[in-house]
PyMOL commands that place a pseudoatom at each C-alpha (Angstrom):
pseudoatom trace, name=CA, resn=MET, resi=1, chain=A, elem=C, hetatm=0, pos=[15.357, -2.605, 36.316]
pseudoatom trace, name=CA, resn=ASN, resi=2, chain=A, elem=C, hetatm=0, pos=[12.103, -2.951, 37.593]
pseudoatom trace, name=CA, resn=GLY, resi=3, chain=A, elem=C, hetatm=0, pos=[10.250, -1.611, 34.848]
pseudoatom trace, name=CA, resn=LEU, resi=4, chain=A, elem=C, hetatm=0, pos=[10.644, 1.476, 32.433]
pseudoatom trace, name=CA, resn=ASP, resi=5, chain=A, elem=C, hetatm=0, pos=[9.893, 4.090, 35.276]
pseudoatom trace, name=CA, resn=GLU, resi=6, chain=A, elem=C, hetatm=0, pos=[13.643, 5.534, 35.076]
pseudoatom trace, name=CA, resn=GLN, resi=7, chain=A, elem=C, hetatm=0, pos=[14.475, 5.383, 31.558]
pseudoatom trace, name=CA, resn=ASP, resi=8, chain=A, elem=C, hetatm=0, pos=[13.610, 3.978, 28.326]
pseudoatom trace, name=CA, resn=LEU, resi=9, chain=A, elem=C, hetatm=0, pos=[15.126, 0.590, 27.416]
pseudoatom trace, name=CA, resn=LYS, resi=10, chain=A, elem=C, hetatm=0, pos=[16.962, 0.024, 23.948]
pseudoatom trace, name=CA, resn=ILE, resi=11, chain=A, elem=C, hetatm=0, pos=[18.194, -3.175, 23.093]
pseudoatom trace, name=CA, resn=GLU, resi=12, chain=A, elem=C, hetatm=0, pos=[19.959, -3.568, 19.755]
pseudoatom trace, name=CA, resn=LEU, resi=13, chain=A, elem=C, hetatm=0, pos=[19.029, -6.855, 18.083]
pseudoatom trace, name=CA, resn=GLU, resi=14, chain=A, elem=C, hetatm=0, pos=[21.453, -8.964, 16.008]
pseudoatom trace, name=CA, resn=PHE, resi=15, chain=A, elem=C, hetatm=0, pos=[19.736, -10.367, 13.006]
pseudoatom trace, name=CA, resn=ASN, resi=16, chain=A, elem=C, hetatm=0, pos=[20.719, -14.042, 12.288]
pseudoatom trace, name=CA, resn=ARG, resi=17, chain=A, elem=C, hetatm=0, pos=[18.833, -15.870, 9.579]
pseudoatom trace, name=CA, resn=LYS, resi=18, chain=A, elem=C, hetatm=0, pos=[19.724, -19.257, 10.877]
pseudoatom trace, name=CA, resn=ASP, resi=19, chain=A, elem=C, hetatm=0, pos=[17.915, -18.161, 14.328]
pseudoatom trace, name=CA, resn=PHE, resi=20, chain=A, elem=C, hetatm=0, pos=[14.792, -17.510, 12.620]
pseudoatom trace, name=CA, resn=GLU, resi=21, chain=A, elem=C, hetatm=0, pos=[14.892, -20.625, 10.211]
pseudoatom trace, name=CA, resn=GLU, resi=22, chain=A, elem=C, hetatm=0, pos=[15.850, -22.765, 13.814]
pseudoatom trace, name=CA, resn=ILE, resi=23, chain=A, elem=C, hetatm=0, pos=[12.370, -21.168, 15.113]
pseudoatom trace, name=CA, resn=TYR, resi=24, chain=A, elem=C, hetatm=0, pos=[10.208, -21.663, 12.030]
pseudoatom trace, name=CA, resn=PHE, resi=25, chain=A, elem=C, hetatm=0, pos=[11.449, -25.113, 11.022]
pseudoatom trace, name=CA, resn=ILE, resi=26, chain=A, elem=C, hetatm=0, pos=[11.615, -26.859, 14.564]
pseudoatom trace, name=CA, resn=ASP, resi=27, chain=A, elem=C, hetatm=0, pos=[10.310, -30.354, 15.145]
pseudoatom trace, name=CA, resn=ASN, resi=28, chain=A, elem=C, hetatm=0, pos=[9.791, -30.867, 11.165]
pseudoatom trace, name=CA, resn=GLN, resi=29, chain=A, elem=C, hetatm=0, pos=[7.058, -28.385, 11.280]
pseudoatom trace, name=CA, resn=LEU, resi=30, chain=A, elem=C, hetatm=0, pos=[7.508, -27.505, 7.436]
pseudoatom trace, name=CA, resn=SER, resi=31, chain=A, elem=C, hetatm=0, pos=[9.076, -31.112, 6.543]
pseudoatom trace, name=CA, resn=TYR, resi=32, chain=A, elem=C, hetatm=0, pos=[6.975, -32.354, 3.532]
pseudoatom trace, name=CA, resn=TYR, resi=33, chain=A, elem=C, hetatm=0, pos=[7.042, -35.787, 4.993]
pseudoatom trace, name=CA, resn=LYS, resi=34, chain=A, elem=C, hetatm=0, pos=[7.302, -35.367, 8.768]
pseudoatom trace, name=CA, resn=SER, resi=35, chain=A, elem=C, hetatm=0, pos=[5.222, -32.140, 9.424]
pseudoatom trace, name=CA, resn=GLU, resi=36, chain=A, elem=C, hetatm=0, pos=[1.922, -32.672, 11.399]
pseudoatom trace, name=CA, resn=GLU, resi=37, chain=A, elem=C, hetatm=0, pos=[0.124, -31.538, 8.163]
pseudoatom trace, name=CA, resn=THR, resi=38, chain=A, elem=C, hetatm=0, pos=[1.362, -33.621, 5.838]
pseudoatom trace, name=CA, resn=LYS, resi=39, chain=A, elem=C, hetatm=0, pos=[2.301, -36.710, 7.983]
pseudoatom trace, name=CA, resn=ARG, resi=40, chain=A, elem=C, hetatm=0, pos=[-0.873, -38.583, 7.952]
pseudoatom trace, name=CA, resn=PRO, resi=41, chain=A, elem=C, hetatm=0, pos=[-1.642, -37.885, 4.164]
pseudoatom trace, name=CA, resn=PHE, resi=42, chain=A, elem=C, hetatm=0, pos=[1.585, -39.304, 3.422]
pseudoatom trace, name=CA, resn=GLN, resi=43, chain=A, elem=C, hetatm=0, pos=[1.137, -42.524, 5.766]
pseudoatom trace, name=CA, resn=HIS, resi=44, chain=A, elem=C, hetatm=0, pos=[-2.315, -42.897, 4.167]
pseudoatom trace, name=CA, resn=LEU, resi=45, chain=A, elem=C, hetatm=0, pos=[-0.848, -42.625, 0.684]
pseudoatom trace, name=CA, resn=MET, resi=46, chain=A, elem=C, hetatm=0, pos=[1.849, -45.097, 1.398]
pseudoatom trace, name=CA, resn=ILE, resi=47, chain=A, elem=C, hetatm=0, pos=[-0.643, -47.517, 2.907]
pseudoatom trace, name=CA, resn=SER, resi=48, chain=A, elem=C, hetatm=0, pos=[-2.927, -47.257, -0.070]
pseudoatom trace, name=CA, resn=LEU, resi=49, chain=A, elem=C, hetatm=0, pos=[-0.004, -47.904, -2.549]
pseudoatom trace, name=CA, resn=PHE, resi=50, chain=A, elem=C, hetatm=0, pos=[1.319, -50.895, -0.683]
pseudoatom trace, name=CA, resn=VAL, resi=51, chain=A, elem=C, hetatm=0, pos=[-2.127, -52.367, -0.712]
pseudoatom trace, name=CA, resn=LEU, resi=52, chain=A, elem=C, hetatm=0, pos=[-2.817, -51.452, -4.326]
pseudoatom trace, name=CA, resn=ILE, resi=53, chain=A, elem=C, hetatm=0, pos=[0.283, -52.898, -5.867]
pseudoatom trace, name=CA, resn=PRO, resi=54, chain=A, elem=C, hetatm=0, pos=[-0.679, -56.614, -5.306]
pseudoatom trace, name=CA, resn=PHE, resi=55, chain=A, elem=C, hetatm=0, pos=[-4.206, -55.770, -6.624]
pseudoatom trace, name=CA, resn=LEU, resi=56, chain=A, elem=C, hetatm=0, pos=[-2.693, -53.960, -9.721]
pseudoatom trace, name=CA, resn=TYR, resi=57, chain=A, elem=C, hetatm=0, pos=[-0.122, -56.777, -10.152]
pseudoatom trace, name=CA, resn=PHE, resi=58, chain=A, elem=C, hetatm=0, pos=[-2.925, -59.467, -10.090]
pseudoatom trace, name=CA, resn=SER, resi=59, chain=A, elem=C, hetatm=0, pos=[-5.077, -57.479, -12.616]
pseudoatom trace, name=CA, resn=LEU, resi=60, chain=A, elem=C, hetatm=0, pos=[-2.298, -56.754, -15.163]
pseudoatom trace, name=CA, resn=THR, resi=61, chain=A, elem=C, hetatm=0, pos=[-1.182, -60.463, -15.098]
pseudoatom trace, name=CA, resn=GLU, resi=62, chain=A, elem=C, hetatm=0, pos=[-4.543, -62.127, -15.377]
pseudoatom trace, name=CA, resn=ASP, resi=63, chain=A, elem=C, hetatm=0, pos=[-5.583, -59.580, -17.812]
pseudoatom trace, name=CA, resn=LYS, resi=64, chain=A, elem=C, hetatm=0, pos=[-8.951, -58.906, -15.866]
pseudoatom trace, name=CA, resn=VAL, resi=65, chain=A, elem=C, hetatm=0, pos=[-9.762, -55.750, -13.860]
pseudoatom trace, name=CA, resn=GLU, resi=66, chain=A, elem=C, hetatm=0, pos=[-11.257, -56.288, -10.601]
pseudoatom trace, name=CA, resn=PHE, resi=67, chain=A, elem=C, hetatm=0, pos=[-13.958, -54.101, -8.994]
pseudoatom trace, name=CA, resn=LEU, resi=68, chain=A, elem=C, hetatm=0, pos=[-11.716, -53.803, -5.835]
pseudoatom trace, name=CA, resn=THR, resi=69, chain=A, elem=C, hetatm=0, pos=[-8.494, -52.768, -7.883]
pseudoatom trace, name=CA, resn=ILE, resi=70, chain=A, elem=C, hetatm=0, pos=[-10.504, -49.579, -9.412]
pseudoatom trace, name=CA, resn=ALA, resi=71, chain=A, elem=C, hetatm=0, pos=[-11.564, -48.949, -5.650]
pseudoatom trace, name=CA, resn=LEU, resi=72, chain=A, elem=C, hetatm=0, pos=[-8.400, -49.104, -4.547]
pseudoatom trace, name=CA, resn=GLY, resi=73, chain=A, elem=C, hetatm=0, pos=[-6.952, -47.281, -7.295]
pseudoatom trace, name=CA, resn=LEU, resi=74, chain=A, elem=C, hetatm=0, pos=[-9.444, -44.314, -6.438]
pseudoatom trace, name=CA, resn=ILE, resi=75, chain=A, elem=C, hetatm=0, pos=[-8.382, -44.405, -2.870]
pseudoatom trace, name=CA, resn=PHE, resi=76, chain=A, elem=C, hetatm=0, pos=[-4.927, -44.007, -3.764]
pseudoatom trace, name=CA, resn=ILE, resi=77, chain=A, elem=C, hetatm=0, pos=[-5.681, -41.240, -5.955]
pseudoatom trace, name=CA, resn=PHE, resi=78, chain=A, elem=C, hetatm=0, pos=[-7.665, -39.487, -3.273]
pseudoatom trace, name=CA, resn=ASN, resi=79, chain=A, elem=C, hetatm=0, pos=[-4.744, -39.997, -0.873]
pseudoatom trace, name=CA, resn=LEU, resi=80, chain=A, elem=C, hetatm=0, pos=[-2.282, -38.558, -3.394]
pseudoatom trace, name=CA, resn=ILE, resi=81, chain=A, elem=C, hetatm=0, pos=[-4.510, -35.531, -4.113]
pseudoatom trace, name=CA, resn=ARG, resi=82, chain=A, elem=C, hetatm=0, pos=[-4.632, -34.827, -0.053]
pseudoatom trace, name=CA, resn=TYR, resi=83, chain=A, elem=C, hetatm=0, pos=[-0.771, -35.154, 0.183]
pseudoatom trace, name=CA, resn=ALA, resi=84, chain=A, elem=C, hetatm=0, pos=[-0.647, -32.848, -2.875]
pseudoatom trace, name=CA, resn=ILE, resi=85, chain=A, elem=C, hetatm=0, pos=[-2.754, -30.343, -1.479]
pseudoatom trace, name=CA, resn=SER, resi=86, chain=A, elem=C, hetatm=0, pos=[-0.360, -30.823, 2.079]
pseudoatom trace, name=CA, resn=VAL, resi=87, chain=A, elem=C, hetatm=0, pos=[2.736, -30.333, 0.280]
pseudoatom trace, name=CA, resn=TYR, resi=88, chain=A, elem=C, hetatm=0, pos=[1.183, -27.267, -1.439]
pseudoatom trace, name=CA, resn=GLN, resi=89, chain=A, elem=C, hetatm=0, pos=[0.136, -25.678, 1.841]
pseudoatom trace, name=CA, resn=ILE, resi=90, chain=A, elem=C, hetatm=0, pos=[3.792, -26.427, 3.142]
pseudoatom trace, name=CA, resn=ASN, resi=91, chain=A, elem=C, hetatm=0, pos=[5.307, -25.039, 0.286]
pseudoatom trace, name=CA, resn=LYS, resi=92, chain=A, elem=C, hetatm=0, pos=[3.567, -21.589, 0.511]
pseudoatom trace, name=CA, resn=LYS, resi=93, chain=A, elem=C, hetatm=0, pos=[4.511, -21.295, 4.220]
pseudoatom trace, name=CA, resn=ARG, resi=94, chain=A, elem=C, hetatm=0, pos=[8.173, -22.117, 3.350]
pseudoatom trace, name=CA, resn=SER, resi=95, chain=A, elem=C, hetatm=0, pos=[7.912, -19.596, 0.371]
pseudoatom trace, name=CA, resn=ARG, resi=96, chain=A, elem=C, hetatm=0, pos=[6.384, -16.845, 2.685]
pseudoatom trace, name=CA, resn=ILE, resi=97, chain=A, elem=C, hetatm=0, pos=[8.955, -17.411, 5.156]
pseudoatom trace, name=CA, resn=LYS, resi=98, chain=A, elem=C, hetatm=0, pos=[11.820, -17.309, 2.626]
pseudoatom trace, name=CA, resn=VAL, resi=99, chain=A, elem=C, hetatm=0, pos=[10.428, -14.038, 1.236]
pseudoatom trace, name=CA, resn=TYR, resi=100, chain=A, elem=C, hetatm=0, pos=[10.107, -12.553, 4.592]
pseudoatom trace, name=CA, resn=LEU, resi=101, chain=A, elem=C, hetatm=0, pos=[13.526, -13.615, 5.602]
pseudoatom trace, name=CA, resn=ASP, resi=102, chain=A, elem=C, hetatm=0, pos=[15.160, -12.159, 2.563]
pseudoatom trace, name=CA, resn=GLU, resi=103, chain=A, elem=C, hetatm=0, pos=[13.483, -9.071, 3.039]
pseudoatom trace, name=CA, resn=VAL, resi=104, chain=A, elem=C, hetatm=0, pos=[14.437, -8.882, 6.935]
pseudoatom trace, name=CA, resn=GLN, resi=105, chain=A, elem=C, hetatm=0, pos=[18.023, -9.539, 5.733]
pseudoatom trace, name=CA, resn=THR, resi=106, chain=A, elem=C, hetatm=0, pos=[18.381, -6.515, 3.987]
pseudoatom trace, name=CA, resn=ILE, resi=107, chain=A, elem=C, hetatm=0, pos=[17.972, -4.507, 6.674]
pseudoatom trace, name=CA, resn=LYS, resi=108, chain=A, elem=C, hetatm=0, pos=[21.094, -3.246, 8.550]
pseudoatom trace, name=CA, resn=LYS, resi=109, chain=A, elem=C, hetatm=0, pos=[20.061, -1.926, 11.954]
pseudoatom trace, name=CA, resn=HIS, resi=110, chain=A, elem=C, hetatm=0, pos=[17.244, -3.651, 14.077]
pseudoatom trace, name=CA, resn=ARG, resi=111, chain=A, elem=C, hetatm=0, pos=[16.399, -2.135, 17.668]
pseudoatom trace, name=CA, resn=LEU, resi=112, chain=A, elem=C, hetatm=0, pos=[13.818, -2.243, 20.322]
pseudoatom trace, name=CA, resn=GLU, resi=113, chain=A, elem=C, hetatm=0, pos=[12.768, 0.812, 22.258]
pseudoatom trace, name=CA, resn=LEU, resi=114, chain=A, elem=C, hetatm=0, pos=[10.615, 0.233, 25.143]
pseudoatom trace, name=CA, resn=ASN, resi=115, chain=A, elem=C, hetatm=0, pos=[9.066, 3.064, 27.464]
pseudoatom trace, name=CA, resn=ASN, resi=116, chain=A, elem=C, hetatm=0, pos=[5.789, 3.391, 29.255]
pseudoatom trace, name=CA, resn=ARG, resi=117, chain=A, elem=C, hetatm=0, pos=[3.700, 4.317, 26.802]
pseudoatom trace, name=CA, resn=GLU, resi=118, chain=A, elem=C, hetatm=0, pos=[5.061, 2.007, 23.719]
pseudoatom trace, name=CA, resn=PHE, resi=119, chain=A, elem=C, hetatm=0, pos=[7.089, -0.479, 21.944]
pseudoatom trace, name=CA, resn=LYS, resi=120, chain=A, elem=C, hetatm=0, pos=[8.805, 0.299, 19.058]
pseudoatom trace, name=CA, resn=ILE, resi=121, chain=A, elem=C, hetatm=0, pos=[10.943, -1.704, 16.676]
pseudoatom trace, name=CA, resn=ILE, resi=122, chain=A, elem=C, hetatm=0, pos=[13.184, 0.469, 14.313]
pseudoatom trace, name=CA, resn=GLN, resi=123, chain=A, elem=C, hetatm=0, pos=[14.721, -1.207, 11.301]
pseudoatom trace, name=CA, resn=ASP, resi=124, chain=A, elem=C, hetatm=0, pos=[16.843, 1.091, 9.646]
pseudoatom trace, name=CA, resn=ASP, resi=125, chain=A, elem=C, hetatm=0, pos=[14.874, 4.308, 9.105]
pseudoatom trace, name=CA, resn=ILE, resi=126, chain=A, elem=C, hetatm=0, pos=[11.307, 2.454, 9.613]
pseudoatom trace, name=CA, resn=THR, resi=127, chain=A, elem=C, hetatm=0, pos=[9.890, 2.648, 13.168]
pseudoatom trace, name=CA, resn=THR, resi=128, chain=A, elem=C, hetatm=0, pos=[6.835, 0.550, 14.073]
pseudoatom trace, name=CA, resn=LYS, resi=129, chain=A, elem=C, hetatm=0, pos=[5.146, 1.495, 17.141]
pseudoatom trace, name=CA, resn=GLU, resi=130, chain=A, elem=C, hetatm=0, pos=[2.394, -0.370, 19.236]
pseudoatom trace, name=CA, resn=VAL, resi=131, chain=A, elem=C, hetatm=0, pos=[1.113, 1.319, 22.362]
pseudoatom trace, name=CA, resn=TRP, resi=132, chain=A, elem=C, hetatm=0, pos=[0.890, -1.506, 25.107]
pseudoatom trace, name=CA, resn=SER, resi=133, chain=A, elem=C, hetatm=0, pos=[-2.768, -1.367, 25.211]
pseudoatom trace, name=CA, resn=ASP, resi=134, chain=A, elem=C, hetatm=0, pos=[-2.633, -2.975, 21.639]
pseudoatom trace, name=CA, resn=PHE, resi=135, chain=A, elem=C, hetatm=0, pos=[-0.951, -6.288, 22.794]
pseudoatom trace, name=CA, resn=THR, resi=136, chain=A, elem=C, hetatm=0, pos=[-3.006, -9.046, 23.406]
pseudoatom trace, name=CA, resn=GLY, resi=137, chain=A, elem=C, hetatm=0, pos=[-0.612, -11.545, 24.678]
pseudoatom trace, name=CA, resn=PHE, resi=138, chain=A, elem=C, hetatm=0, pos=[2.649, -12.896, 24.200]
pseudoatom trace, name=CA, resn=GLU, resi=139, chain=A, elem=C, hetatm=0, pos=[4.252, -16.329, 24.629]
pseudoatom trace, name=CA, resn=THR, resi=140, chain=A, elem=C, hetatm=0, pos=[8.006, -17.087, 25.557]
pseudoatom trace, name=CA, resn=ASN, resi=141, chain=A, elem=C, hetatm=0, pos=[10.080, -20.106, 25.545]
pseudoatom trace, name=CA, resn=ASP, resi=142, chain=A, elem=C, hetatm=0, pos=[13.679, -21.038, 25.531]
pseudoatom trace, name=CA, resn=SER, resi=143, chain=A, elem=C, hetatm=0, pos=[14.142, -19.771, 21.696]
pseudoatom trace, name=CA, resn=PHE, resi=144, chain=A, elem=C, hetatm=0, pos=[12.031, -16.643, 21.179]
pseudoatom trace, name=CA, resn=LEU, resi=145, chain=A, elem=C, hetatm=0, pos=[9.438, -14.189, 22.290]
pseudoatom trace, name=CA, resn=TYR, resi=146, chain=A, elem=C, hetatm=0, pos=[6.486, -13.815, 20.524]
pseudoatom trace, name=CA, resn=LEU, resi=147, chain=A, elem=C, hetatm=0, pos=[4.145, -10.757, 20.713]
pseudoatom trace, name=CA, resn=ILE, resi=148, chain=A, elem=C, hetatm=0, pos=[0.702, -10.663, 19.565]
pseudoatom trace, name=CA, resn=SER, resi=149, chain=A, elem=C, hetatm=0, pos=[-0.817, -7.270, 19.067]
pseudoatom trace, name=CA, resn=LYS, resi=150, chain=A, elem=C, hetatm=0, pos=[-4.077, -6.265, 16.994]
pseudoatom trace, name=CA, resn=SER, resi=151, chain=A, elem=C, hetatm=0, pos=[-2.469, -5.011, 14.339]
pseudoatom trace, name=CA, resn=THR, resi=152, chain=A, elem=C, hetatm=0, pos=[0.976, -7.595, 13.720]
pseudoatom trace, name=CA, resn=ASP, resi=153, chain=A, elem=C, hetatm=0, pos=[2.743, -10.015, 15.431]
pseudoatom trace, name=CA, resn=TYR, resi=154, chain=A, elem=C, hetatm=0, pos=[6.565, -10.211, 16.348]
pseudoatom trace, name=CA, resn=LEU, resi=155, chain=A, elem=C, hetatm=0, pos=[8.831, -12.907, 16.602]
pseudoatom trace, name=CA, resn=ILE, resi=156, chain=A, elem=C, hetatm=0, pos=[12.335, -12.089, 18.569]
pseudoatom trace, name=CA, resn=PRO, resi=157, chain=A, elem=C, hetatm=0, pos=[14.835, -15.000, 18.841]
pseudoatom trace, name=CA, resn=LYS, resi=158, chain=A, elem=C, hetatm=0, pos=[16.339, -15.022, 22.050]
pseudoatom trace, name=CA, resn=LYS, resi=159, chain=A, elem=C, hetatm=0, pos=[19.728, -15.341, 20.231]
pseudoatom trace, name=CA, resn=SER, resi=160, chain=A, elem=C, hetatm=0, pos=[19.359, -11.761, 18.813]
pseudoatom trace, name=CA, resn=MET, resi=161, chain=A, elem=C, hetatm=0, pos=[20.099, -10.030, 22.140]
pseudoatom trace, name=CA, resn=SER, resi=162, chain=A, elem=C, hetatm=0, pos=[22.163, -10.919, 25.504]
pseudoatom trace, name=CA, resn=ILE, resi=163, chain=A, elem=C, hetatm=0, pos=[20.596, -13.224, 27.999]
pseudoatom trace, name=CA, resn=PHE, resi=164, chain=A, elem=C, hetatm=0, pos=[20.278, -10.097, 30.334]
pseudoatom trace, name=CA, resn=LYS, resi=165, chain=A, elem=C, hetatm=0, pos=[18.367, -8.192, 27.802]
pseudoatom trace, name=CA, resn=TYR, resi=166, chain=A, elem=C, hetatm=0, pos=[16.406, -11.166, 26.942]
pseudoatom trace, name=CA, resn=GLU, resi=167, chain=A, elem=C, hetatm=0, pos=[15.536, -11.722, 30.688]
pseudoatom trace, name=CA, resn=GLU, resi=168, chain=A, elem=C, hetatm=0, pos=[14.755, -8.110, 31.214]
pseudoatom trace, name=CA, resn=LEU, resi=169, chain=A, elem=C, hetatm=0, pos=[12.591, -7.805, 27.994]
pseudoatom trace, name=CA, resn=LYS, resi=170, chain=A, elem=C, hetatm=0, pos=[10.804, -10.618, 29.347]
pseudoatom trace, name=CA, resn=SER, resi=171, chain=A, elem=C, hetatm=0, pos=[10.092, -9.148, 32.868]
pseudoatom trace, name=CA, resn=ILE, resi=172, chain=A, elem=C, hetatm=0, pos=[8.952, -5.799, 31.057]
pseudoatom trace, name=CA, resn=LEU, resi=173, chain=A, elem=C, hetatm=0, pos=[6.500, -7.881, 28.792]
pseudoatom trace, name=CA, resn=ASN, resi=174, chain=A, elem=C, hetatm=0, pos=[4.911, -9.621, 31.879]
pseudoatom trace, name=CA, resn=GLN, resi=175, chain=A, elem=C, hetatm=0, pos=[4.262, -6.237, 33.440]
pseudoatom trace, name=CA, resn=LYS, resi=176, chain=A, elem=C, hetatm=0, pos=[2.970, -4.532, 30.278]
pseudoatom trace, name=CA, resn=ILE, resi=177, chain=A, elem=C, hetatm=0, pos=[1.291, -7.317, 28.550]
pseudoatom trace, name=CA, resn=LYS, resi=178, chain=A, elem=C, hetatm=0, pos=[-1.899, -8.519, 30.584]
for i in range(1, 178): cmd.bond("trace and resi %d" % i, "trace and resi %d" % (i + 1))
show_as sticks, trace
zoom trace
């Protein structure tokens, strides 16, 4: 199909929670230790802990508190707070994704309908429509399509449809979204 001139395109989507989880959690994005958001704070926390331990040991065995030990303790506490904030943010994102996927999992039918005027997602009895001019862009890779519109964004896993339909959809998006 060279576009949508002849007829509307209808694509039945198969929802699989694992497909979405693979996309959302790829490359340790939401890992508490390895994500970009938490990696540096975790490294700084560990370094400050390993530097603090000998000074703390010396202070406890010698029964004297050195200024350097107090300063290193404060740096450790600062790094601990930074890391805790990062973990909290990751936890919030993970929770939002879980809630979203739980909601989507209750929906039995997922279908895309495209025509010359609009893009529709039909989930059970709920239809979401977007006119093509509302889309500001889209991204595509080997795993998914990500459509960006003025009102909301759409993530469509490649595995939720046949390869032929995926390529056809990608071609139409290239034509319709400038």
